Backbone bond lengths (Angstrom), bond angles and torsions (degrees), N, CA, C in turn:
res aa  C-N    CA-C-N  psi(-1)  N-CA   C-N-CA  omega(-1)  CA-C   N-CA-C  phi
1 M - - - 1.454 - - 1.524 108.48 -
2 A 1.322 115.88 153.23 1.460 122.85 -177.48 1.507 111.33 -67.45
3 D 1.334 115.25 156.89 1.472 124.40 -179.50 1.551 108.49 -79.55
4 I 1.347 116.41 111.43 1.453 121.89 -177.18 1.529 112.80 -62.14
5 A 1.344 115.56 -38.97 1.502 118.60 178.97 1.524 109.74 -62.34
6 R 1.328 117.45 -41.29 1.475 119.28 178.92 1.530 111.10 -67.96
7 L 1.326 116.54 -42.23 1.482 119.15 178.58 1.518 109.98 -61.09
8 T 1.348 116.35 -43.59 1.472 119.68 179.68 1.523 110.46 -60.26
9 A 1.353 116.03 -44.05 1.472 120.13 -179.49 1.541 110.78 -62.83
10 L 1.316 118.37 -31.27 1.454 122.18 177.91 1.535 111.31 -77.53
11 I 1.313 117.56 -41.50 1.464 122.15 -172.58 1.519 112.42 -80.09
12 E 1.334 117.56 -36.00 1.478 119.52 -175.07 1.529 113.28 -57.01
13 P 1.327 122.31 -43.67 1.451 120.94 178.56 1.550 112.13 -63.03
14 E 1.327 116.20 -32.29 1.475 119.60 177.77 1.504 111.01 -67.26
15 A 1.353 116.83 -41.25 1.459 121.15 175.80 1.524 111.07 -64.22
16 K 1.338 116.53 -46.18 1.466 121.02 -179.56 1.513 111.27 -60.58
17 A 1.337 117.47 -38.14 1.463 121.40 -179.49 1.521 112.07 -60.38
18 L 1.345 115.25 -27.62 1.466 120.01 177.30 1.513 113.02 -92.75
19 G 1.328 116.87 1.27 1.479 121.72 179.41 1.523 111.47 86.20
20 F 1.312 119.08 18.83 1.484 122.41 -176.97 1.525 109.67 -104.82
21 D 1.313 115.93 152.59 1.463 122.63 168.33 1.518 108.55 -97.58
22 L 1.311 115.85 133.02 1.468 120.73 177.36 1.510 108.61 -79.13
23 V 1.320 118.19 127.33 1.441 122.97 -179.37 1.523 111.38 -96.92
24 R 1.351 117.31 -44.36 1.461 118.27 -178.91 1.539 109.27 -162.59
25 V 1.325 113.62 145.98 1.457 122.49 170.34 1.510 105.36 -124.44
26 K 1.332 116.16 126.88 1.462 119.90 -174.94 1.526 108.61 -146.27
27 M 1.329 115.73 141.63 1.466 121.00 171.82 1.482 108.69 -112.59
28 F 1.324 116.32 139.34 1.456 121.06 176.07 1.515 110.36 -150.07
29 G 1.310 116.00 165.38 1.455 121.46 -175.94 1.523 109.72 98.35
30 G 1.303 114.47 -178.38 1.446 120.58 -178.98 1.526 112.05 -127.58
31 V 1.280 114.88 -167.85 1.470 120.55 -178.73 1.523 108.61 -55.86
32 G 1.333 114.82 129.14 1.457 120.71 -179.82 1.509 114.50 83.64
33 D 1.342 117.20 -8.83 1.488 120.35 -178.52 1.524 109.52 -144.28
34 L 1.337 117.66 38.34 1.438 123.99 -178.11 1.538 110.14 -81.17
35 T 1.327 117.41 135.74 1.448 122.63 178.40 1.530 109.74 -127.94
36 L 1.327 116.16 129.88 1.466 123.28 171.90 1.518 104.30 -98.65
37 Q 1.356 116.71 113.35 1.471 121.42 -179.36 1.519 107.92 -103.43
38 V 1.319 115.62 126.77 1.458 122.68 177.52 1.526 106.24 -121.68
39 M 1.346 114.40 122.74 1.476 120.45 175.59 1.523 106.95 -112.69
40 A 1.332 115.03 133.64 1.463 121.23 176.84 1.504 108.88 -142.86
41 E 1.347 115.25 170.92 1.446 120.20 179.51 1.509 110.36 -154.17
42 R 1.301 116.15 157.39 1.456 121.58 170.48 1.544 105.55 -81.64
43 P 1.335 118.43 129.20 1.454 119.53 -177.61 1.528 114.09 -59.32
44 T 1.359 117.19 -28.38 1.456 120.33 -176.92 1.513 112.75 -80.51
45 T 1.342 118.01 -28.42 1.465 120.65 -175.76 1.514 113.40 -115.93
46 R 1.349 117.58 -15.17 1.469 124.29 -176.83 1.543 110.82 62.01
47 Q 1.335 116.73 23.16 1.453 121.93 -179.06 1.534 109.72 -138.85
48 L 1.312 117.38 170.06 1.469 123.21 171.83 1.519 106.37 -132.76
49 T 1.321 114.95 145.77 1.456 119.77 172.37 1.531 108.54 -88.37
50 I 1.313 117.55 169.42 1.436 120.89 177.57 1.537 110.73 -61.69
51 D 1.328 117.02 -34.62 1.480 120.87 177.11 1.518 110.29 -67.13
52 D 1.333 117.89 -38.03 1.456 120.94 175.76 1.532 110.93 -61.86
53 C 1.326 115.66 -43.23 1.465 119.77 179.79 1.519 109.80 -62.87
54 A 1.319 117.16 -43.95 1.466 120.67 179.23 1.491 111.97 -62.04
55 A 1.340 118.16 -41.99 1.472 120.78 178.99 1.494 112.28 -63.18
56 L 1.365 117.06 -43.64 1.446 118.91 179.06 1.535 111.38 -68.74
57 S 1.310 116.68 -38.29 1.453 119.40 177.23 1.529 112.28 -60.12
58 R 1.353 115.94 -41.40 1.478 119.75 178.60 1.531 110.39 -64.97
59 R 1.322 117.99 -41.71 1.478 120.18 -179.73 1.529 110.78 -63.53
60 I 1.328 116.23 -44.04 1.473 119.61 -179.45 1.532 108.02 -64.63
61 S 1.317 117.67 -48.32 1.485 121.21 -179.04 1.494 111.08 -58.98
62 D 1.323 118.88 -44.15 1.480 121.94 178.39 1.510 111.79 -61.49
63 L 1.321 117.38 -44.46 1.459 122.15 179.44 1.513 110.51 -63.59
64 F 1.332 117.70 -47.23 1.464 120.32 -178.12 1.541 110.64 -67.29
65 D 1.341 117.61 -33.47 1.482 120.72 177.27 1.535 109.34 -65.66
66 T 1.338 117.80 -40.26 1.437 122.03 178.31 1.513 111.36 -65.22
67 L 1.318 116.53 -43.13 1.474 120.93 178.42 1.528 110.45 -64.36
68 E 1.311 116.50 -40.64 1.464 120.34 179.17 1.548 110.28 -64.14
69 A 1.353 117.04 -42.35 1.454 120.11 177.20 1.521 113.60 -61.71
70 D 1.336 116.33 -28.71 1.452 122.91 178.08 1.534 111.69 -87.04
71 G 1.355 116.56 3.12 1.465 119.89 -179.93 1.520 113.45 78.09
72 R 1.310 117.12 19.75 1.475 121.87 -178.35 1.549 109.74 -122.35
73 D 1.307 117.03 42.94 1.450 122.29 -177.91 1.532 109.72 -59.37
74 P 1.366 117.97 121.00 1.478 119.28 -178.74 1.541 113.93 -73.65
75 I 1.328 115.71 -16.56 1.474 120.36 178.02 1.531 105.95 -133.99
76 D 1.328 115.83 113.17 1.466 119.70 -171.51 1.519 114.73 -90.51
77 E 1.291 118.69 16.74 1.465 122.62 176.89 1.523 110.36 -139.66
78 A 1.296 116.67 165.47 1.466 121.88 -179.98 1.537 109.27 -64.08
79 Y 1.308 116.69 140.53 1.463 122.56 179.77 1.511 110.49 -152.86
80 R 1.325 114.59 165.97 1.449 123.23 174.44 1.521 106.04 -104.76
81 L 1.317 117.30 136.13 1.474 122.46 174.25 1.517 106.95 -100.31
82 E 1.337 116.25 122.35 1.450 123.56 178.58 1.525 109.22 -118.12
83 V 1.294 117.96 115.53 1.441 122.70 178.01 1.510 109.92 -112.85
84 S 1.345 117.90 125.53 1.425 120.98 -177.41 1.515 112.63 -149.26
85 S 1.309 113.78 169.00 1.460 124.19 168.88 1.515 105.63 -77.45
86 P 1.336 119.16 155.27 1.464 120.06 -179.83 1.534 114.20 -65.29
87 G 1.307 118.31 -19.08 1.461 120.08 179.91 1.525 112.05 83.20
88 I 1.334 115.13 179.02 1.460 119.57 -176.93 1.505 112.14 -69.98
89 D 1.314 118.18 -51.52 1.455 121.56 179.51 1.509 110.57 -89.53
90 R 1.313 114.21 57.22 1.441 125.18 -171.20 1.503 114.40 -62.37
91 P 1.341 116.59 154.91 1.448 119.36 172.61 1.531 109.70 -74.04
92 L 1.268 117.99 150.00 1.464 123.56 176.59 1.540 105.74 -106.63
93 T 1.305 116.58 104.82 1.434 120.46 -169.95 1.546 113.86 -116.68
94 R 1.329 116.02 -14.03 1.454 120.77 -178.99 1.551 109.10 -120.91
95 M 1.281 116.16 151.44 1.475 120.99 179.60 1.545 108.91 -54.37
96 S 1.317 116.44 -41.18 1.481 120.50 -178.44 1.529 112.43 -62.38
97 D 1.344 118.00 -27.94 1.482 120.16 178.55 1.510 111.40 -60.33
98 F 1.313 117.81 -36.45 1.455 121.59 -177.32 1.536 111.64 -70.09
99 E 1.313 116.27 -28.52 1.481 121.67 174.51 1.535 110.32 -80.86
100 D 1.331 115.40 -45.26 1.475 120.09 -176.24 1.527 111.83 -62.52
101 W 1.324 117.16 -31.24 1.485 120.71 -175.46 1.511 112.37 -106.62
102 K 1.335 116.73 19.90 1.464 118.06 177.03 1.514 110.94 -60.41
103 G 1.338 114.57 145.98 1.467 119.48 -175.70 1.513 112.82 94.47
104 H 1.323 116.93 -10.41 1.463 122.58 179.03 1.527 110.52 -108.08
105 E 1.329 115.23 153.82 1.444 121.07 -179.45 1.538 111.28 -77.45
106 A 1.324 115.65 140.36 1.451 122.25 -179.28 1.515 111.18 -141.44
107 R 1.298 115.16 160.45 1.478 121.24 172.69 1.535 106.72 -123.28
108 I 1.316 115.93 123.75 1.461 122.58 -177.98 1.545 106.99 -116.68
109 H 1.342 115.61 123.66 1.447 121.36 172.27 1.532 106.78 -96.58
110 L 1.301 116.83 130.82 1.455 122.92 -174.71 1.539 111.89 -96.78
111 T 1.329 116.55 152.56 1.465 120.76 177.11 1.527 109.23 -69.82
112 Q 1.307 118.82 -34.54 1.447 124.64 178.05 1.532 108.37 -140.14
113 P 1.318 118.24 150.60 1.492 119.21 -179.40 1.526 112.27 -62.20
114 V 1.330 114.95 144.04 1.477 123.27 174.31 1.507 105.58 -124.13
115 D 1.318 118.80 127.24 1.464 122.64 -175.25 1.518 112.12 50.86
116 G 1.340 115.72 37.92 1.465 121.23 179.86 1.513 115.42 74.50
117 R 1.333 117.53 8.17 1.468 121.99 -179.51 1.516 111.17 -113.90
118 K 1.317 115.10 131.45 1.476 122.24 177.77 1.535 109.59 -98.83
119 Q 1.360 115.31 -16.02 1.456 121.79 -179.50 1.516 108.82 -133.55
120 L 1.338 116.73 135.40 1.454 122.03 177.30 1.509 108.81 -118.13
121 T 1.319 118.45 124.57 1.448 123.81 178.10 1.490 109.64 -124.00
122 G 1.322 117.30 124.28 1.445 120.48 -179.40 1.511 112.22 173.94
123 V 1.319 116.86 -162.69 1.456 122.72 -178.38 1.501 109.65 -93.73
124 L 1.331 116.08 128.29 1.456 121.27 178.56 1.546 109.67 -67.44
125 I 1.313 115.05 128.85 1.482 120.40 176.20 1.523 108.90 -89.17
126 G 1.315 115.83 -30.69 1.466 120.85 -179.38 1.509 111.65 127.49
127 V 1.315 115.30 -154.75 1.467 120.83 -177.98 1.501 107.74 -114.02
128 E 1.348 115.09 134.17 1.470 121.07 175.56 1.513 106.11 -121.97
129 G 1.343 115.70 104.05 1.464 120.26 -174.56 1.501 109.50 65.04
130 E 1.327 116.05 -119.74 1.456 121.62 179.03 1.537 112.59 -102.77
131 R 1.332 115.57 17.89 1.456 119.11 -175.93 1.515 110.60 -123.26
132 I 1.306 114.49 152.25 1.482 123.38 179.66 1.516 107.08 -99.34
133 A 1.343 116.25 133.45 1.444 120.16 177.40 1.530 109.60 -112.01
134 I 1.349 114.88 134.93 1.462 120.45 179.14 1.509 108.37 -139.81
135 D 1.323 117.18 135.24 1.477 123.69 176.81 1.557 106.66 -86.78
136 V 1.323 114.22 96.18 1.478 119.84 -175.49 1.510 109.78 -74.63
137 K 1.362 115.13 126.94 1.477 120.84 -178.79 1.503 111.10 -53.49
138 K 1.308 116.74 137.43 1.469 123.96 175.73 1.529 113.41 55.44
139 H 1.368 116.01 27.93 1.472 119.26 178.56 1.510 109.00 -140.19
140 A 1.337 115.76 -95.12 1.468 121.31 -177.62 1.523 108.95 -171.48
141 V 1.341 114.67 173.07 1.459 119.45 171.51 1.516 108.11 -70.79
142 M 1.318 117.61 129.21 1.435 122.98 179.75 1.518 108.58 -123.66
143 T 1.322 116.17 146.48 1.460 120.90 173.26 1.537 109.52 -119.58
144 I 1.316 113.71 139.34 1.460 118.98 -179.00 1.529 107.67 -137.60
145 G 1.317 116.22 158.89 1.450 120.98 175.19 1.518 110.55 -82.08
146 F 1.315 118.34 151.35 1.469 121.88 177.81 1.511 110.77 -58.94
147 D 1.318 116.90 -31.73 1.478 120.93 179.51 1.516 112.46 -69.77
148 Q 1.317 117.58 -12.50 1.489 122.08 177.41 1.519 112.86 -87.47
149 V 1.352 117.21 -8.75 1.460 122.79 -177.59 1.540 109.63 -85.02
150 A 1.332 115.62 118.48 1.459 120.03 174.13 1.516 109.78 -86.33
151 D 1.348 115.87 -40.39 1.457 122.05 -176.42 1.519 106.53 -161.31
152 A 1.324 117.62 143.16 1.463 120.65 177.91 1.524 109.04 -150.95
153 K 1.318 115.35 148.66 1.451 120.64 176.92 1.547 109.95 -154.73
154 L 1.317 113.89 156.76 1.458 119.28 174.18 1.527 108.59 -75.79
155 L 1.320 115.39 152.52 1.486 121.18 177.61 1.522 107.57 -102.45
156 F 1.320 114.32 139.64 1.468 120.34 -176.99 1.516 108.56 -69.59
157 T 1.316 117.09 119.50 1.462 124.11 176.58 1.517 108.64 -137.48
158 D 1.321 116.70 166.18 1.483 120.68 175.23 1.521 109.51 -60.59
159 K 1.315 118.37 -40.44 1.462 122.78 -178.81 1.514 109.33 -62.88
160 L 1.319 118.45 -44.22 1.466 120.78 177.46 1.504 111.48 -65.05
161 L 1.308 117.46 -43.39 1.455 120.89 177.93 1.541 111.60 -57.02
162 A 1.326 116.23 -43.28 1.463 120.37 178.78 1.545 112.05 -65.11
163 A 1.341 115.71 -32.50 1.458 120.62 -177.65 1.538 112.70 -80.66
164 T 1.335 117.15 -12.75 1.470 120.00 -174.74 1.520 111.21 -123.65
165 R 1.320 117.13 41.32 1.443 120.82 176.87 1.527 109.59 -52.85
166 P 1.339 117.00 142.78 1.494 119.65 178.77 1.513 110.96 -65.10
167 L 1.317 115.03 157.39 1.457 122.50 176.95 1.522 110.39 -56.19
168 S 1.334 115.74 -43.69 1.433 121.37 -178.92 1.537 107.86 -158.32
169 A 1.311 115.69 137.57 1.457 119.81 176.49 1.521 110.61 -101.89
170 E 1.342 116.28 6.37 1.473 121.48 -178.58 1.527 110.22 -57.40
171 G 1.308 116.64 125.41 1.450 120.91 177.69 1.526 114.93 84.17
172 A 1.327 116.81 -3.92 1.459 119.76 -176.99 1.522 112.08 -61.66
173 D 1.345 116.36 -34.40 1.483 118.66 -178.92 1.528 111.78 -76.44
174 E 1.355 116.06 -9.39 1.455 119.79 178.86 1.536 113.04 -97.56
175 F 1.318 117.50 -10.15 1.453 123.41 -175.63 1.510 110.95 -71.99
176 E 1.317 115.40 130.17 1.480 121.40 173.21 1.506 107.37 -129.49
177 P 1.349 117.97 117.55 1.454 119.73 -178.35 1.521 111.08 -62.64
178 E 1.358 114.97 144.96 1.468 119.86 -178.66 1.511 111.45 -86.07
179 N 1.325 118.59 -19.63 1.456 119.78 -178.58 1.509 110.63 -142.84
180 D 1.285 118.17 -171.64 1.467 122.38 -179.68 1.531 111.35 -96.42
181 A 1.307 118.01 40.64 1.460 120.70 -179.24 1.539 109.13 -65.65
182 P 1.329 117.15 142.97 1.449 119.92 -179.77 1.549 110.39 -64.52
183 E 1.312 115.66 147.63 1.461 120.61 178.53 1.508 109.91 -57.27
184 G 1.344 117.60 137.27 1.459 122.30 -179.21 1.516 112.45 96.20
185 A 1.328 118.77 -21.78 1.446 121.11 176.97 1.523 107.27 -77.87
186 I 1.296 116.72 111.91 1.459 119.42 -173.30 1.529 112.16 -93.09
187 L 1.304 116.44 -50.27 1.442 119.62 -175.93 1.507 107.92 -144.68
188 T 1.306 117.16 123.64 1.471 120.73 175.00 1.511 109.29 -126.94
189 E 1.318 113.52 150.58 1.474 119.94 -178.37 1.491 108.14 -144.79
190 E 1.319 117.90 133.15 1.471 122.20 178.36 1.511 110.60 -77.14
191 Q 1.322 116.89 136.12 1.466 122.43 178.63 1.527 108.06 -124.81
192 D 1.339 117.36 144.58 1.465 119.62 173.82 1.478 109.92 -104.28
């Protein structure tokens, strides 16, 4: 599988050039079903429009095509490129995410157990110095280092829904999906 750190280093300048913050680069699937998932957002709205996704997808595709033509293909097998907004129950991938989303419920999976817990679920308190604070349900406020986080995401709640209203709902009642794409998949493109 491709080197995620290298892919991130290649993709991040393309996102920045469009005024977006890169949220996550992830590869999943297996041979014949590999997907490169790129999540980004506009810093002012924390969302992307379909046109934003298309623009970023084109930039990434053009860059990767150029690298492939030069014999430096960053992914040496067929894959699908999926570019999307992080969505409502977004992953928390940067230290700033834990501060920005304080007051909201999250689930944090740890690299190693802390106080006998491998998963922390509760309300984010924010960041204290270099540590993340979370009020763990039915336990206590816990602080952990960012390096202890294996995976984290916001949990879907009414409060989160109210805080993440869409940019515009205009035309939403007219939208009819063309295929059976999973919810949240905004734009995908096959790559060889």
